[in-house]
N, C-alpha and C positions, 0 to 999 in steps of 0.2 A: 605725169606728176600728180600726186595725190593731194587734194586740197584739204587744208585743216583750218577750221573756223577759229578765229581768235576769241579766246575766252576773256572778254574785257572785265567782267565782274570779279575775276580772280585778282585783277590788278587794282581794284578799287581801294582808295585810301580811306582812312577811318572817318574823315570829315564827310566824304560823300556817302559812306555807308550810313552814318548817323542821319544824314539828310534823307536818304531813301527810306530808312525805318520810320522817320517822322511822317513822311508822305504816306506810307502805307497805313499809318495809324489815323490818317485823316487830318493831320495838322496843316492848317491853311498856310502858315508861314513857310513850312517845309516845301509845300507844293509850289508856292511862288518862287522860292529860291531855286527849286529844281527846274522850273520852266526857264528861269533866267539862265541857268547853266546850259540847258539844251539849246536855247536860242543864241547863245554867245557865238560870236564870230572869231574869237581868239583860238588859235591853234592849240594852245596849252589846255584849253577846256574840252577839246573834242574827245580825247580818250576818257576823261572822267564822265562826260555826258553819255558816251557809249556804255560805260560801265554801269552808270545809274539806270539806263533804260534796260539793259540786260538783266540786272539784278531785280528790278521791279517786275519785268515780264516773267522771270522765273518764279518770283514769289506769288504771282497771281495765277501761275500755271497756264498762261496764255488764254485764260477764259475771262469773259466779262458778260454781265447781263445788262449792260448799258444800252441806251438807244441814242443814235447820233442824228440830229436834225439840222439840216442846212437851211438857212434863210437868205435868199438872194432877192435882188430887185434893184430898180434904179434909185438914184439919190432922191430923197424927198418922199419916198414911199412910206416912211415911218417905221423902218425896220427896228430901230432901237426901242421905240415906244412899244411896238408889238411884242418884242422879246421880253421887255420888262413886265408888261401886263401878263403874258403867258407864264413867265418864270415865277412871278409872285403867286399866281393861282396854283401852279404845281407845288410850290413849297408850302403854302398855307392850307390849301384844300386837300392835297393828296400826300403831304409829308415827303415829297420827293427831294432829293439832293440834286440841284441843278447847277451846272457849270456853263458859263457863256464865254466863248472865245470870239472876241470882236476884232476882226482883222481890219487894220487901218492902213491906208495907202501911205507909202513913204515918198519923200521928195526925191525926184530923179537927180537933183543937183546936189543936195546936201546929205541925203540918206535919212534925214530926220522924219519923225512922225508926230502928229499932234496927240494921238492916242486919247481922243476925247470921248470914246464910247462909254467909258466907265463913269464919266461925269454926267452923261445923259441917262444913265441907269442908276441913279443915286439910291432910289428906294430898294431896288433889287440887290444892290451891293451891300445893303445893310442887313439883308436877310441872313440869319445864321445858317440856313441850309443852302444858300446860294454862293457862288463864286464867279466873279466877273474879271476876265483877264484880257486887256487889249493886247494885240499882237501886230507888230509892224511887218509889212510885206517886204521891205528892203529891196524893192525893185522887181520882186518875183511876179510874173504875170499869172493871170488866171483867177484873180480875186482872193488868193490865199497866200499865206506866208510859207516860207520854205519848210518850216518845222511844225506846221499845223498838225500833221498826223502824230508826231511825237508828243505834242502838248495834249492832244486828245487822250493818248495812252496814259499820260501822267494823271490827268483828271480822273480817268476811269479807275486807275490804281488807287487813287485817294478816296474812292467810294462814291463818286458822283454818278448818279443813275441816268440822268438826262444831260447830254452834251449838245449845246446849241452853238452852231458855228455861223456867225454873221459875216457875210462877205463884204468887200469894199464897195460894191455897187457900181462896177465899171461897165457892165453891159454883157455882151456876148461872151467875153473871155471868162465869165463866171462859171461856164460849164465845167471847169476843172473841179469845182466844189463837189460835183457829183461823184468824183473819184475818191471822196473822203468820207461822206456821210451815208447813213442808211436810207434817208428820205430827204428829198429836196423840195422845199416850199418856196414858191415864187410869190413874193408880196408886191402888189402894184397899187398905185393910187387910182382913184376913179378919174375918168375922162383923161386918160394919159395921152390918147390920140397918137400923133406922129412921134411923140417923145419916146414911145416904147417900140417903135418899128424896128429900130436897130438891134434890139435884144430879143425880139420875139422868136425868130427862127431858131437860134442856138439854144436859148434857155428854155423855151417852151417845149422843145423836144425831150429835154431831160427832167422837166418839172413833174413831180408826183402829185402836186397839188398847187392850185393857184388861189390866192386869197386877195380879194379886193379890199384894201384897208380904207379907213376914213369914211366909212359908210354911215354918216350921221349928218344931221342938219340939212342944209341945202344940197349936199352932195349925195343923198340917198338915191335919187333917181339916176344920177350919173353912174353911181356904183352898180345899180341893177343892170343898166345897159352894158357896162363894161363886163360884168359877170356873164351876161348872155353871150357877148362877143367871144369871150374866152372859152365858154362851153362849146360853141360852134367850131372854134379853131381847134380845140382838142379832139373833137370828133373826126376831124380830117387828117389827124396825124397817126402815124403808126405807134402802137403801144410800146412803151419802154419795157414793161413787164407783162407777160401773158396773163398773170393772175391778178393784175391791178389796173383798174381804169381810173385815170387822174380825175380828181374832183375839183370843183370850183366853189368857194365860199366867200361870204362877205363878213366883215367885222368892223368894229370901231375900237381900236386899241386905246384911244384917248379916254373913251367912256366905258371901257371894259365890257363891251357888248359883243355877244356871240363868240367870245374867246373859247368857251366850253365846246361849242359846235366845231370849231377848228381842231381842237385837241381830240374830239371824238373821231374825226376823220383820221387823225394820226394814229389813234389806237386801232382803228379798223385796218390801216395799212400794216401795222406791226403784226396783227393777227394773220392777215392774208399772206404776208411775206416772210413769216417766221422761218421757214425752212430755207428760203432762197437767200436770206440775209447772211447766213454763215458763209456760203460760197461767194457771195458778193464781196465780203470783207477780205477773203483770201485773194481774190483778183485785184482788189484795191491795193493790198500790200505789195503785190508784184509790180504794179505800176509805180508805186511810191519808191520801190527799190531802184528802179531804173532812173527815176527822177533824181533821187539822192546820188546815184552813181555819177550822173552827168555833172551835178553840182560839185561833188567832191573831186572828180577828175579835173574839172576846169580849175578848181582851187589849187590842186597840186601842180598843174601845168603852168599856172601863172607865177609860181615860185621857182620854176626851173630856170637856171641861168642861161642855158642854151635857147630856150623858148623866148626869154626876155630879150636876148640879143637879136634873135630873128625877128621878133615883133617890132623892135625899133627900126630894123632895116626895111621891113614890109610897110611900116607906117610912112617912111620916106617915099617909097615907090608908089604907094596909094595916093599920097598928096601930089605927086608929080604925074599921076595918071598913067604910070607904067605897069600897074597891076590892078586886079579886081579883088574885092573882099573874099570871093570864093577861092581864088588862087592863093591869096595870102593865108587864108585859114588852112589850106592844104599844106602849105609850107610849114606852118606852125606844127601841125600834126606830125608831119614827116620828121622834123627835128626833135620833137618830143619823144617819138618812138625810137629814133636812133640813139638818143641819149640814155634810153632805158635798157638798151641791149647789154 
């Protein structure tokens, strides 16, 4: 059987095309509405979202000169303050267009999100060259939202040169952000002690840079000790990239101190990794394809009448202790495949 890729953009309606054209012109309203469309869980929006992404990708020729920076770290590290301080400096001092995707955790019970990161970056949100977009995880693990990769693409297509992705700050599961960005920055508070033990192994292995924040006032000495500890820890780990040695820096986001030094290291990373980043993005796209495949396959399966009937039956058996989750899942897969023959 010869596979033929669906040309979604050929089926795009006039409203979505107008939205895409506005996005490509750099219109912020069009960008916001495009992201809303892509993040929508309504099945009626899926085809239009695919058409929009395909159209935008074709218009940009699949090329972008943007840089993607991930900022991870435990709650209380000051990620929002750091990103606002860095973003304002890039906009005002270097004239860069900066987009911030602030991923917020969703309630496992209601599915709702506070989406408060934009309110914590009020000054950056007012910058004409900046764009701040909260994005709910909707239960997706790994510190990212399901469509983060698509949102990044839309921001790049709208002309933003620096894309900063702030993760939810859940700990070791945040390593998934490394599959999305060019560089991963781990932001930590001074004197974290045992608070950071749970995240060190996973996130430290993929961090390209560690920044000890809040290095001001009475916390300066504690920040120095923390920075020294991280330098020693990084020396014992296998390098993530042969051509890059992870760095450790201190800064004070609240007082805008040493933010330039942090960005200086980011610039060095971009220079050192220039050739490798192209291949890195290709591999990331492959991983996101399989991630999206699983999400979409589960969504289709949950709407299958046969699967729904089998699921109800297996739920009863599970509650009665007559089956296991693994056996129940195998039954669901079997019924789904049989109904597709």
